[in-house]
N, CA, C and O atoms as a Tinker XYZ file with bonds, in Angstrom:
   336  protein
     1  N     38.759000  -12.683000   10.363000    73     2
     2  CA    37.886000  -12.285000   10.913000    64     1     3
     3  C     38.360000  -10.982000   11.381000    63     2     4     5
     4  O     37.521000  -10.089000   11.263000    81     3
     5  N     39.416000  -10.662000   11.849000    73     3     6
     6  CA    40.117000   -9.616000   12.404000    64     5     7
     7  C     39.865000   -8.564000   11.560000    63     6     8     9
     8  O     39.260000   -7.520000   11.800000    81     7
     9  N     40.672000   -9.145000    9.997000    73     7    10
    10  CA    40.304000   -7.886000    8.894000    64     9    11
    11  C     38.882000   -6.892000    8.883000    63    10    12    13
    12  O     38.702000   -5.686000    9.049000    81    11
    13  N     37.963000   -8.083000    8.592000    73    11    14
    14  CA    36.720000   -7.157000    8.771000    64    13    15
    15  C     36.475000   -6.372000    9.689000    63    14    16    17
    16  O     36.291000   -5.174000    9.478000    81    15
    17  N     36.428000   -6.949000   10.952000    73    15    18
    18  CA    36.172000   -5.921000   12.029000    64    17    19
    19  C     37.263000   -4.728000   12.265000    63    18    20    21
    20  O     37.077000   -3.883000   13.141000    81    19
    21  N     38.250000   -4.722000   11.542000    73    19    22
    22  CA    39.040000   -3.638000   11.336000    64    21    23
    23  C     38.343000   -2.523000   10.347000    63    22    24    25
    24  O     38.118000   -1.340000   10.606000    81    23
    25  N     38.052000   -3.287000    9.071000    73    23    26
    26  CA    37.246000   -2.323000    7.966000    64    25    27
    27  C     36.114000   -1.997000    8.407000    63    26    28    29
    28  O     35.944000   -0.792000    8.227000    81    27
    29  N     35.121000   -2.558000    8.973000    73    27    30
    30  CA    33.954000   -2.067000    9.526000    64    29    31
    31  C     34.261000   -0.527000   10.836000    63    30    32    33
    32  O     33.863000    0.591000   11.160000    81    31
    33  N     35.102000   -1.438000   11.093000    73    31    34
    34  CA    35.784000   -0.020000   12.700000    64    33    35
    35  C     36.049000    1.283000   11.654000    63    34    36    37
    36  O     35.439000    2.339000   11.825000    81    35
    37  N     37.084000    1.089000   10.483000    73    35    38
    38  CA    37.061000    2.272000    9.497000    64    37    39
    39  C     36.317000    2.860000    8.769000    63    38    40    41
    40  O     36.530000    3.923000    8.185000    81    39
    41  N     35.235000    2.100000    8.749000    73    39    42
    42  CA    33.989000    2.827000    7.826000    64    41    43
    43  C     33.557000    3.534000    8.725000    63    42    44    45
    44  O     33.482000    4.740000    8.490000    81    43
    45  N     33.135000    3.034000   10.031000    73    43    46
    46  CA    32.856000    3.760000   11.273000    64    45    47
    47  C     33.224000    5.247000   11.386000    63    46    48    49
    48  O     32.589000    6.301000   11.393000    81    47
    49  N     34.228000    4.969000   11.451000    73    47    50
    50  CA    35.130000    6.066000   11.791000    64    49    51
    51  C     35.073000    7.365000   10.643000    63    50    52    53
    52  O     35.099000    8.558000   10.943000    81    51
    53  N     34.982000    6.768000    9.183000    73    51    54
    54  CA    34.989000    7.605000    8.147000    64    53    55
    55  C     33.630000    8.185000    7.860000    63    54    56    57
    56  O     33.428000    9.042000    6.999000    81    55
    57  N     32.814000    7.714000    8.556000    73    55    58
    58  CA    31.527000    7.685000    8.583000    64    57    59
    59  C     31.119000    9.133000    9.678000    63    58    60    61
    60  O     30.301000   10.004000    9.387000    81    59
    61  N     31.775000    9.082000   10.704000    73    59    62
    62  CA    31.505000    9.910000   11.752000    64    61    63
    63  C     32.175000   11.296000   11.240000    63    62    64    65
    64  O     31.694000   12.399000   11.498000    81    63
    65  N     33.385000   11.080000   10.456000    73    63    66
    66  CA    34.172000   12.082000   10.412000    64    65    67
    67  C     33.818000   12.936000    9.153000    63    66    68    69
    68  O     34.212000   14.082000    8.937000    81    67
    69  N     32.984000   12.158000    8.340000    73    67    70
    70  CA    32.561000   12.808000    7.155000    64    69    71
    71  C     31.004000   13.344000    7.355000    63    70    72    73
    72  O     30.285000   13.482000    6.366000    81    71
    73  N     30.621000   13.578000    8.419000    73    71    74
    74  CA    29.133000   14.369000    8.762000    64    73    75
    75  C     28.670000   15.065000    7.651000    63    74    76    77
    76  O     29.639000   15.393000    6.965000    81    75
    77  N     27.580000   15.449000    7.152000    73    75    78
    78  CA    27.100000   16.337000    6.196000    64    77    79
    79  C     26.984000   17.501000    7.004000    63    78    80    81
    80  O     26.423000   17.486000    8.100000    81    79
    81  N     27.670000   18.845000    6.325000    73    79    82
    82  CA    27.403000   20.108000    7.135000    64    81    83
    83  C     26.241000   20.482000    6.509000    63    82    84    85
    84  O     25.738000   20.013000    5.488000    81    83
    85  N     25.783000   21.561000    7.368000    73    83    86
    86  CA    24.368000   21.990000    7.478000    64    85    87
    87  C     23.670000   22.198000    6.016000    63    86    88    89
    88  O     22.546000   21.859000    5.646000    81    87
    89  N     24.638000   22.820000    5.362000    73    87    90
    90  CA    24.303000   23.228000    3.731000    64    89    91
    91  C     24.080000   21.789000    2.874000    63    90    92    93
    92  O     23.328000   21.822000    1.900000    81    91
    93  N     24.639000   20.724000    3.192000    73    91    94
    94  CA    24.553000   19.582000    2.097000    64    93    95
    95  C     23.270000   18.594000    2.969000    63    94    96    97
    96  O     23.068000   17.484000    2.478000    81    95
    97  N     22.713000   18.852000    3.800000    73    95    98
    98  CA    21.907000   18.152000    4.118000    64    97    99
    99  C     20.437000   17.962000    3.815000    63    98   100   101
   100  O     19.713000   17.001000    4.072000    81    99
   101  N     20.180000   19.059000    3.234000    73    99   102
   102  CA    18.932000   19.412000    2.170000    64   101   103
   103  C     19.047000   18.612000    0.718000    63   102   104   105
   104  O     18.109000   18.196000    0.039000    81   103
   105  N     20.238000   18.534000    0.486000    73   103   106
   106  CA    20.923000   17.862000   -1.038000    64   105   107
   107  C     20.519000   16.172000   -0.707000    63   106   108   109
   108  O     19.799000   15.482000   -1.429000    81   107
   109  N     21.139000   15.759000    0.483000    73   107   110
   110  CA    21.286000   14.408000    1.233000    64   109   111
   111  C     19.783000   14.013000    1.148000    63   110   112   113
   112  O     19.545000   13.013000    0.471000    81   111
   113  N     18.711000   14.663000    1.746000    73   111   114
   114  CA    17.677000   14.291000    1.952000    64   113   115
   115  C     16.831000   14.260000    0.557000    63   114   116   117
   116  O     15.740000   13.691000    0.585000    81   115
   117  N     17.277000   14.839000   -0.648000    73   115   118
   118  CA    16.683000   15.319000   -1.652000    64   117   119
   119  C     16.774000   13.747000   -2.227000    63   118   120   121
   120  O     15.929000   13.091000   -2.836000    81   119
   121  N     18.431000   13.324000   -1.698000    73   119   122
   122  CA    18.682000   12.059000   -2.660000    64   121   123
   123  C     18.087000   10.935000   -1.863000    63   122   124   125
   124  O     18.222000    9.955000   -2.596000    81   123
   125  N     17.655000   10.652000   -1.045000    73   123   126
   126  CA    17.058000    9.900000    0.032000    64   125   127
   127  C     15.721000    9.839000   -0.475000    63   126   128   129
   128  O     15.222000    8.761000   -0.799000    81   127
   129  N     15.052000   11.025000   -0.574000    73   127   130
   130  CA    13.665000   11.306000   -1.162000    64   129   131
   131  C     13.511000   10.601000   -2.558000    63   130   132   133
   132  O     12.484000    9.940000   -2.712000    81   131
   133  N     14.297000   10.657000   -3.459000    73   131   134
   134  CA    14.502000   10.216000   -4.865000    64   133   135
   135  C     14.568000    8.374000   -4.717000    63   134   136   137
   136  O     13.815000    7.542000   -5.223000    81   135
   137  N     15.657000    8.197000   -3.912000    73   135   138
   138  CA    15.788000    6.787000   -3.651000    64   137   139
   139  C     14.286000    5.881000   -2.939000    63   138   140   141
   140  O     13.930000    4.743000   -3.245000    81   139
   141  N     13.714000    6.689000   -2.072000    73   139   142
   142  CA    12.476000    6.563000   -1.658000    64   141   143
   143  C     11.392000    6.099000   -2.700000    63   142   144   145
   144  O     10.830000    5.010000   -2.810000    81   143
   145  N     11.256000    7.398000   -3.520000    73   143   146
   146  CA    10.196000    7.221000   -4.628000    64   145   147
   147  C     10.451000    5.869000   -5.568000    63   146   148   149
   148  O      9.627000    4.996000   -5.842000    81   147
   149  N     11.799000    5.960000   -5.964000    73   147   150
   150  CA    12.091000    4.758000   -6.859000    64   149   151
   151  C     11.503000    3.196000   -6.100000    63   150   152   153
   152  O     11.009000    2.299000   -6.783000    81   151
   153  N     11.646000    3.123000   -4.835000    73   151   154
   154  CA    11.235000    2.224000   -4.092000    64   153   155
   155  C      9.629000    2.230000   -4.164000    63   154   156   157
   156  O      8.948000    1.348000   -4.687000    81   155
   157  N      9.254000    3.160000   -3.664000    73   155   158
   158  CA     7.423000    3.246000   -3.628000    64   157   159
   159  C      7.018000    3.072000   -5.280000    63   158   160   161
   160  O      5.960000    2.575000   -5.668000    81   159
   161  N      7.736000    3.417000   -5.863000    73   159   162
   162  CA     7.016000    3.246000   -7.430000    64   161   163
   163  C      7.125000    1.800000   -7.594000    63   162   164   165
   164  O      6.236000    1.396000   -8.343000    81   163
   165  N      7.836000    0.942000   -7.197000    73   163   166
   166  CA     8.228000   -0.358000   -7.747000    64   165   167
   167  C      7.207000   -1.099000   -6.641000    63   166   168   169
   168  O      6.643000   -2.153000   -6.935000    81   167
   169  N      7.069000   -0.604000   -5.654000    73   167   170
   170  CA     5.740000   -1.305000   -4.482000    64   169   171
   171  C      4.145000   -1.109000   -5.243000    63   170   172   173
   172  O      3.256000   -1.958000   -5.310000    81   171
   173  N      4.136000    0.133000   -5.710000    73   171   174
   174  CA     3.012000    0.839000   -6.322000    64   173   175
   175  C      2.736000   -0.670000   -7.662000    63   174   176   177
   176  O      1.825000   -1.492000   -7.553000    81   175
   177  N      3.542000   -0.663000   -8.545000    73   175   178
   178  CA     3.604000   -1.384000   -9.667000    64   177   179
   179  C      3.228000   -2.919000   -9.252000    63   178   180   181
   180  O      2.394000   -3.573000   -9.876000    81   179
   181  N      3.913000   -3.389000   -8.175000    73   179   182
   182  CA     3.659000   -4.679000   -7.675000    64   181   183
   183  C      2.361000   -4.534000   -7.153000    63   182   184   185
   184  O      1.642000   -5.473000   -7.496000    81   183
   185  N      1.867000   -3.795000   -6.529000    73   183   186
   186  CA     0.369000   -3.857000   -5.773000    64   185   187
   187  C     -0.231000   -3.901000   -7.000000    63   186   188   189
   188  O     -0.679000   -4.999000   -7.330000    81   187
   189  N     -0.353000   -2.988000   -7.758000    73   187   190
   190  CA    -1.316000   -2.854000   -9.427000    64   189   191
   191  C     -1.245000   -4.267000   -9.855000    63   190   192   193
   192  O     -2.302000   -4.587000  -10.397000    81   191
   193  N     -0.355000   -5.261000   -9.807000    73   191   194
   194  CA    -0.114000   -6.404000  -10.531000    64   193   195
   195  C     -0.923000   -7.403000   -9.589000    63   194   196   197
   196  O     -1.581000   -8.352000  -10.016000    81   195
   197  N     -0.821000   -7.155000   -8.631000    73   195   198
   198  CA    -1.506000   -7.989000   -7.241000    64   197   199
   199  C     -2.897000   -7.977000   -7.437000    63   198   200   201
   200  O     -3.629000   -8.953000   -7.274000    81   199
   201  N     -3.304000   -6.678000   -7.845000    73   199   202
   202  CA    -4.880000   -6.355000   -7.826000    64   201   203
   203  C     -5.263000   -6.926000   -9.242000    63   202   204   205
   204  O     -6.442000   -7.190000   -9.478000    81   203
   205  N     -4.505000   -7.075000   -9.970000    73   203   206
   206  CA    -5.080000   -7.383000  -11.110000    64   205   207
   207  C     -5.398000   -8.771000  -11.481000    63   206   208   209
   208  O     -6.162000   -9.198000  -12.347000    81   207
   209  N     -4.476000   -9.519000  -10.447000    73   207   210
   210  CA    -4.576000  -10.921000  -10.294000    64   209   211
   211  C     -5.575000  -11.215000   -9.631000    63   210   212   213
   212  O     -6.353000  -12.082000  -10.029000    81   211
   213  N     -5.746000  -10.588000   -8.548000    73   211   214
   214  CA    -7.187000  -10.612000   -7.503000    64   213   215
   215  C     -8.502000  -10.743000   -8.486000    63   214   216   217
   216  O     -9.330000  -11.646000   -8.603000    81   215
   217  N     -8.364000   -9.546000   -9.107000    73   215   218
   218  CA    -9.921000   -9.570000  -10.005000    64   217   219
   219  C     -9.981000  -10.361000  -10.893000    63   218   220   221
   220  O    -11.096000  -10.822000  -11.136000    81   219
   221  N     -8.782000  -10.832000  -11.733000    73   219   222
   222  CA    -9.036000  -12.146000  -12.359000    64   221   223
   223  C     -9.320000  -13.291000  -12.240000    63   222   224   225
   224  O     -9.817000  -13.995000  -13.119000    81   223
   225  N     -8.940000  -13.724000  -10.761000    73   223   226
   226  CA    -9.286000  -14.684000   -9.668000    64   225   227
   227  C    -10.499000  -14.325000   -9.483000    63   226   228   229
   228  O    -11.094000  -15.382000   -9.693000    81   227
   229  N    -11.454000  -13.382000   -9.176000    73   227   230
   230  CA   -12.649000  -13.139000   -8.909000    64   229   231
   231  C    -13.632000  -13.596000   -9.978000    63   230   232   233
   232  O    -14.593000  -14.361000   -9.907000    81   231
   233  N    -13.096000  -12.885000  -11.018000    73   231   234
   234  CA   -13.934000  -13.357000  -12.441000    64   233   235
   235  C    -13.941000  -14.837000  -12.739000    63   234   236   237
   236  O    -14.957000  -15.403000  -13.141000    81   235
   237  N    -12.623000  -15.547000  -12.506000    73   235   238
   238  CA   -12.981000  -17.288000  -13.385000    64   237   239
   239  C    -13.819000  -17.684000  -11.832000    63   238   240   241
   240  O    -14.787000  -18.439000  -11.918000    81   239
   241  N    -13.399000  -17.135000  -10.398000    73   239   242
   242  CA   -14.334000  -17.907000   -9.602000    64   241   243
   243  C    -15.732000  -17.478000   -9.805000    63   242   244   245
   244  O    -16.578000  -18.336000   -9.550000    81   243
   245  N    -16.149000  -16.327000  -10.213000    73   243   246
   246  CA   -17.719000  -16.326000  -10.635000    64   245   247
   247  C    -18.193000  -16.746000  -11.647000    63   246   248   249
   248  O    -19.416000  -16.836000  -11.745000    81   247
   249  N    -17.305000  -17.140000  -12.736000    73   247   250
   250  CA   -17.578000  -17.749000  -13.824000    64   249   251
   251  C    -17.837000  -19.284000  -13.520000    63   250   252   253
   252  O    -18.947000  -19.755000  -13.761000    81   251
   253  N    -16.724000  -20.142000  -12.941000    73   251   254
   254  CA   -17.247000  -21.308000  -12.376000    64   253   255
   255  C    -18.432000  -21.373000  -11.382000    63   254   256   257
   256  O    -19.203000  -22.331000  -11.314000    81   255
   257  N    -18.502000  -20.208000  -10.585000    73   255   258
   258  CA   -19.873000  -20.684000   -9.651000    64   257   259
   259  C    -21.407000  -20.642000  -10.765000    63   258   260   261
   260  O    -22.409000  -21.357000  -10.740000    81   259
   261  N    -21.041000  -19.524000  -11.644000    73   259   262
   262  CA   -22.388000  -19.590000  -12.916000    64   261   263
   263  C    -22.621000  -20.480000  -13.371000    63   262   264   265
   264  O    -23.769000  -20.726000  -13.741000    81   263
   265  N    -21.315000  -21.563000  -13.565000    73   263   266
   266  CA   -21.525000  -22.638000  -14.390000    64   265   267
   267  C    -22.015000  -23.860000  -13.727000    63   266   268   269
   268  O    -22.506000  -24.890000  -14.190000    81   267
   269  N    -21.710000  -23.415000  -12.314000    73   267   270
   270  CA   -22.160000  -24.791000  -11.310000    64   269   271
   271  C    -23.631000  -24.441000  -11.355000    63   270   272   273
   272  O    -24.289000  -25.446000  -11.623000    81   271
   273  N    -24.588000  -23.043000  -11.136000    73   271   274
   274  CA   -25.369000  -22.963000  -10.786000    64   273   275
   275  C    -26.348000  -23.042000  -12.052000    63   274   276   277
   276  O    -27.536000  -23.342000  -11.927000    81   275
   277  N    -25.781000  -22.764000  -13.209000    73   275   278
   278  CA   -26.451000  -23.359000  -14.313000    64   277   279
   279  C    -26.787000  -24.665000  -14.454000    63   278   280   281
   280  O    -27.951000  -25.040000  -14.594000    81   279
   281  N    -25.811000  -25.410000  -14.425000    73   279   282
   282  CA   -25.806000  -27.125000  -14.350000    64   281   283
   283  C    -26.875000  -27.792000  -13.188000    63   282   284   285
   284  O    -27.429000  -28.883000  -13.325000    81   283
   285  N    -27.022000  -26.949000  -12.101000    73   283   286
   286  CA   -27.985000  -27.534000  -11.268000    64   285   287
   287  C    -29.453000  -26.738000  -11.711000    63   286   288   289
   288  O    -30.498000  -27.312000  -11.406000    81   287
   289  N    -29.511000  -25.671000  -12.291000    73   287   290
   290  CA   -30.956000  -25.138000  -12.707000    64   289   291
   291  C    -31.425000  -26.069000  -13.712000    63   290   292   293
   292  O    -32.530000  -26.609000  -13.667000    81   291
   293  N    -30.222000  -26.316000  -14.977000    73   291   294
   294  CA   -30.716000  -27.305000  -16.124000    64   293   295
   295  C    -31.202000  -28.782000  -15.373000    63   294   296   297
   296  O    -32.241000  -29.349000  -15.710000    81   295
   297  N    -30.282000  -29.314000  -14.300000    73   295   298
   298  CA   -30.698000  -30.526000  -13.714000    64   297   299
   299  C    -31.979000  -30.493000  -13.112000    63   298   300   301
   300  O    -32.756000  -31.447000  -13.131000    81   299
   301  N    -32.198000  -29.423000  -12.591000    73   299   302
   302  CA   -33.430000  -29.234000  -11.469000    64   301   303
   303  C    -34.862000  -29.484000  -12.879000    63   302   304   305
   304  O    -35.810000  -30.268000  -12.845000    81   303
   305  N    -34.484000  -28.490000  -13.957000    73   303   306
   306  CA   -35.224000  -28.723000  -14.926000    64   305   307
   307  C    -35.556000  -30.011000  -15.307000    63   306   308   309
   308  O    -36.645000  -30.540000  -15.083000    81   307
   309  N    -34.618000  -30.518000  -15.883000    73   307   310
   310  CA   -34.746000  -31.957000  -16.175000    64   309   311
   311  C    -35.642000  -32.756000  -15.418000    63   310   312   313
   312  O    -36.485000  -33.484000  -15.942000    81   311
   313  N    -35.477000  -32.637000  -14.219000    73   311   314
   314  CA   -36.428000  -33.523000  -13.002000    64   313   315
   315  C    -37.557000  -33.286000  -13.034000    63   314   316   317
   316  O    -38.406000  -34.175000  -12.990000    81   315
   317  N    -37.905000  -31.706000  -13.139000    73   315   318
   318  CA   -38.997000  -31.266000  -13.055000    64   317   319
   319  C    -40.336000  -31.791000  -14.630000    63   318   320   321
   320  O    -41.553000  -31.977000  -14.646000    81   319
   321  N    -39.423000  -31.840000  -15.535000    73   319   322
   322  CA   -40.017000  -32.041000  -16.988000    64   321   323
   323  C    -40.021000  -33.691000  -16.905000    63   322   324   325
   324  O    -40.667000  -34.247000  -17.794000    81   323
   325  N    -39.456000  -34.415000  -16.061000    73   323   326
   326  CA   -39.953000  -36.092000  -16.093000    64   325   327
   327  C    -40.261000  -36.121000  -14.685000    63   326   328   329
   328  O    -39.855000  -37.138000  -14.123000    81   327
   329  N    -40.917000  -35.216000  -13.898000    73   327   330
   330  CA   -41.653000  -35.532000  -12.891000    64   329   331
   331  C    -40.914000  -36.369000  -11.942000    63   330   332   333
   332  O    -41.707000  -37.033000  -11.275000    81   331
   333  N    -39.837000  -36.558000  -11.670000    73   331   334
   334  CA   -39.035000  -36.921000  -10.535000    64   333   335
   335  C    -39.073000  -36.298000   -9.266000    63   334   336
   336  O    -38.337000  -36.694000   -8.362000    81   335
C-alpha cells in the first residue's frame, strides 16, 4: 500500500515538474482535441445506430397496430354481413 502511495506521489511531482511551456500548449491542445474528436465520432456512431433501432421499432409497432386494426375491421365487416 505504501509503494502505491509513493508511486502516485512520484507521478504528481513529475507532472508538476514537466509542465508544458507556452510554446507546447497549443500542440497539447491539438492532441486533446484529436482525442475528443475520436470520442465524439464514436458517440455519433452509437447515436446513429440507436436512432436506426428506434425507427425500426417504430415501424414494427405501426405494422402490428395496422394488422390489429385490419383484424378488427374484418371482424366488424363479418358481424355486419351476418347482421350480428
